[in-house]
DONURO-24956 format. One record per residue (C-alpha): x, y, z; chain. Coordinates in steps of 0.2 Angstrom, whole numbers, plus 2048, in hexadecimal, padded with zeros to 3 digits. Layout:
# DONURO-24956
{{X,Y,Z},A} ...
//
This chain:
# DONURO-24956
{{300,0B3,652},A} {{30C,0B9,647},A} {{30B,0C9,63F},A} {{312,0C9,62D},A} {{30F,0D4,61D},A} {{30C,0D0,60A},A} {{31B,0D6,601},A} {{31A,0E6,5F5},A} {{321,0DF,5E5},A} {{31F,0EC,5DA},A} {{331,0F3,5DC},A} {{342,0ED,5D8},A} {{348,0DD,5E2},A} {{357,0E5,5EA},A} {{34B,0F2,5F2},A} {{33E,0E6,5F5},A} {{34E,0DE,5FF},A} {{352,0EF,607},A} {{33F,0F1,60D},A} {{33E,0DF,615},A} {{34D,0E2,61E},A} {{346,0F0,626},A} {{336,0E8,629},A} {{340,0D9,632},A} {{34A,0E6,63C},A} {{33A,0EB,642},A} {{335,0DA,648},A} {{32C,0D2,639},A} {{332,0C2,634},A} {{324,0BA,629},A} {{324,0C2,617},A} {{318,0BC,609},A} {{317,0BD,5F8},A} {{307,0BD,5EB},A} {{307,0B7,5DA},A} {{2FF,0C1,5CE},A} {{306,0CA,5C0},A} {{317,0CD,5C7},A} {{326,0C5,5CC},A} {{324,0B3,5CC},A} {{322,0AE,5E0},A} {{32C,0A0,5E4},A} {{33C,0A7,5D9},A} {{33B,0B6,5E2},A} {{339,0AD,5F5},A} {{349,0A4,5EF},A} {{351,0B4,5EB},A} {{34B,0BE,5FC},A} {{34F,0AF,607},A} {{363,0AF,602},A} {{362,0C2,607},A} {{355,0C2,618},A} {{35C,0AF,61F},A} {{351,0B1,62F},A} {{341,0B5,627},A} {{333,0A9,625},A} {{32B,0A9,613},A} {{31C,0A4,60B},A} {{313,0A5,5FB},A} {{2FF,0AD,5FB},A} {{2FD,0A5,5F0},A} {{302,09E,5DF},A} {{2F5,097,5D3},A} {{2F6,084,5D1},A} {{2ED,083,5BE},A} {{2FE,08C,5B5},A} {{30A,07E,5BE},A} {{309,06C,5C0},A} {{30B,065,5D1},A} {{318,05B,5CF},A} {{323,06C,5C7},A} {{31B,073,5D7},A} {{322,069,5E4},A} {{331,069,5DC},A} {{334,07D,5DB},A} {{32C,07D,5ED},A} {{339,070,5F6},A} {{347,07B,5EB},A} {{342,08A,5F3},A} {{340,081,604},A} {{352,07B,604},A} {{359,08B,5FF},A} {{352,092,611},A} {{357,091,623},A} {{347,096,629},A} {{334,090,625},A} {{32B,090,613},A} {{319,090,610},A} {{313,08B,5FF},A} {{304,093,5FE},A} {{2F8,08E,5EF},A} {{2E8,092,5E8},A} {{2DC,092,5D9},A} {{2DF,0A5,5D2},A} {{2CC,0AA,5CA},A} {{2C4,0A5,5BB},A} {{2C7,0B5,5B1},A} {{2DA,0B3,5B3},A} {{2DC,0A0,5B1},A} {{2CE,0A0,5A3},A} {{2D4,0AF,598},A} {{2E6,0B2,59D},A} {{2ED,0A1,59E},A} {{2DF,099,592},A} {{2DD,08B,59E},A} {{2CE,080,5A6},A} {{2C5,087,5B7},A} {{2B6,07C,5B5},A} {{2B9,072,5C6},A} {{2C6,07B,5CF},A} {{2C2,073,5E0},A} {{2C4,063,5D9},A} {{2D4,067,5D1},A} {{2DA,06F,5E1},A} {{2D6,05E,5EA},A} {{2E1,054,5DD},A} {{2EE,060,5DE},A} {{2F0,060,5EF},A} {{2F1,04C,5F0},A} {{2FE,04B,5E3},A} {{308,05B,5EB},A} {{308,055,5FD},A} {{30D,042,5F8},A} {{31D,04A,5ED},A} {{321,055,5FD},A} {{320,04A,607},A} {{32B,03E,5FF},A} {{31F,030,5FD},A} {{31E,032,5EB},A} {{30D,035,5E1},A} {{302,028,5D5},A} {{2F1,032,5D2},A} {{2E5,031,5C3},A} {{2D6,03D,5C5},A} {{2CD,049,5B9},A} {{2DB,056,5BA},A} {{2EB,04D,5BD},A} {{2F3,03B,5B7},A} {{303,03A,5C2},A} {{30D,029,5C5},A} {{31D,02D,5CE},A} {{323,01F,5DC},A} {{332,027,5E1},A} {{339,037,5ED},A} {{33E,047,5E5},A} {{351,04A,5E7},A} {{350,059,5F2},A} {{356,055,603},A} {{34D,060,611},A} {{34F,064,621},A} {{33E,06C,624},A} {{32F,069,614},A} {{326,078,611},A} {{314,07A,618},A} {{305,07A,60C},A} {{2F7,085,60D},A} {{2E8,089,602},A} {{2DF,098,5FF},A} {{2CE,094,602},A} {{2BE,09E,604},A} {{2AE,092,601},A} {{2A8,084,60B},A} {{2B1,076,5FF},A} {{2C3,07D,5FD},A} {{2C1,080,610},A} {{2BD,06E,612},A} {{2CB,069,607},A} {{2D8,074,60D},A} {{2D4,06C,620},A} {{2D5,05A,61A},A} {{2E7,05C,60D},A} {{2EF,06B,613},A} {{2F8,073,622},A} {{2EA,083,621},A} {{2E3,092,618},A} {{2E8,0A2,613},A} {{2D9,0AE,612},A} {{2D8,0C1,60A},A} {{2CC,0CE,60B},A} {{2C1,0C3,619},A} {{2BD,0CD,627},A} {{2BB,0C7,63A},A} {{2AB,0C3,639},A} {{2AA,0B8,62C},A} {{2BA,0AF,631},A} {{2B1,0AB,642},A} {{2A2,0A4,63B},A} {{2A8,09C,62A},A} {{2BB,09C,626},A} {{2C0,096,63A},A} {{2B3,088,63D},A} {{2B3,081,62B},A} {{2C4,07D,629},A} {{2C8,077,63B},A} {{2BA,06B,63A},A} {{2C0,064,62A},A} {{2D2,063,62F},A} {{2CC,05A,640},A} {{2C2,04D,637},A} {{2D1,049,62C},A} {{2DD,047,63E},A} {{2E7,056,63D},A} {{2EC,05F,64D},A} {{2F2,070,645},A} {{2EB,07C,637},A} {{2F0,08B,633},A} {{2E4,099,632},A} {{2EC,0A9,629},A} {{2E2,0B8,628},A} {{2E5,0C5,61B},A} {{2DF,0D7,61A},A} {{2E4,0E8,615},A} {{2EC,0F3,624},A} {{2EE,105,627},A} {{2F5,10D,638},A} {{2F0,11F,637},A} {{2E9,130,63E},A} {{2DF,132,62E},A} {{2D1,123,62D},A} {{2C6,12A,621},A} {{2D5,12C,614},A} {{2DC,11A,616},A} {{2CC,114,614},A} {{2CA,11F,604},A} {{2DB,117,5FD},A} {{2D6,106,603},A} {{2C6,108,5F8},A} {{2D1,10C,5E8},A} {{2E1,101,5EC},A} {{2D7,0F0,5EE},A} {{2C7,0F5,5E4},A} {{2CC,0E6,5D9},A} {{2C7,0D9,5E7},A} {{2B4,0E1,5E7},A} {{2B0,0D9,5D8},A} {{2B9,0C8,5D8},A} {{2AD,0BA,5DC},A} {{2B6,0B3,5EA},A} {{2BA,0C3,5F3},A} {{2A9,0CA,5EF},A} {{2A3,0BB,5F9},A} {{2AB,0BE,607},A} {{2A8,0D1,608},A} {{295,0CD,606},A} {{296,0C1,616},A} {{29E,0D0,61F},A} {{291,0DA,618},A} {{29F,0E6,613},A} {{29C,0F1,603},A} {{2AC,0EF,5FE},A} {{2C0,0ED,603},A} {{2C2,0FD,60D},A} {{2B5,0F6,619},A} {{2BF,0E6,61D},A} {{2CF,0F0,61E},A} {{2D6,0F4,62F},A} {{2D9,105,631},A} {{2DC,112,63F},A} {{2E7,116,64E},A} {{2F5,109,653},A} {{2E8,105,663},A} {{2D9,101,656},A} {{2E4,0F7,64C},A} {{2EC,0EE,659},A} {{2DA,0EB,661},A} {{2D3,0E6,64F},A} {{2E3,0D8,64D},A} {{2E0,0D0,660},A} {{2CD,0CD,659},A} {{2D5,0C3,64A},A} {{2E2,0BB,655},A} {{2D0,0B5,661},A} {{2C6,0AF,653},A} {{2D5,0A1,650},A} {{2E0,0AA,644},A} {{2F0,0A2,645},A} {{2FA,0AF,63B},A} {{2F7,0BF,633},A} {{2FD,0C7,621},A} {{2FA,0DB,621},A} {{2F8,0E1,610},A} {{301,0F2,615},A} {{2FA,103,60E},A} {{2F9,115,611},A} {{306,123,60E},A} {{319,11F,611},A} {{318,125,625},A} {{308,11A,627},A} {{310,109,61E},A} {{320,109,629},A} {{314,10E,63A},A} {{30A,0FF,635},A} {{319,0F4,631},A} {{31F,0F9,643},A} {{30F,0F5,64C},A} {{30F,0E3,643},A} {{322,0E0,64B},A} {{31D,0E7,65C},A} {{30F,0DC,65C},A} {{31B,0CD,657},A} {{324,0D0,666},A} {{315,0D1,672},A} {{30A,0C3,66C},A} 
//
């Protein structure tokens, strides 16, 4: 199991580079970028990978609706071609309020749209081309994209509901979750996606668990901070349903908080459930964030 971090992108790019350089020296080699209202995640990874050539990068995740699968394939393959290490393209549906209210796009049948998107994207990235006529996309391209790759990007899907997990299991390399606690990972996420992957004949499936994490000697203070910093996820329907499955009042109840020993124990529990990677959403004081990153780097050398 690899322990990586979600990059804090709320700073200038040169500051991000210096922060990640410190994390890499501490033993972390997997960095993930979300796509919300800040930097374009794929462009940012292309830049960062030129400064940190021994690091693996991934998006967690890029919403599919604003970007046609042909354009997504071109950009993802370009980023992958610029890197010497692994690039993972994480894609997702975002949220109804974002897609309809900000982009002004349709969100009426998102699971079907993701299924069509993956069929087209897989064909393009694999070099087989894609001819597809569906509800959301009509694509006719029998050729190969003119990008030479040694390592094709892995494709993962942000999937929480049963239907999306089944789609991810059949048509992608795995899933990345967020705000989903260990009980729900064990009872819902892992068995659902693995069954779908097995039925599709897949032998390897990534299950990437993402949670807020803080090594601290002030757990009550950290829990209060988590409740404030991550409050939005308690109201977004997809995450709210995962929190409800966990009987959690809010994000602070699934955040991994405690001493280094306590945090390590909880991370090992997630590993035992079947997660293949962990993405830590680091939070807390500067010292707490440094201690948390240090623990994740130390675990990478042990596990």
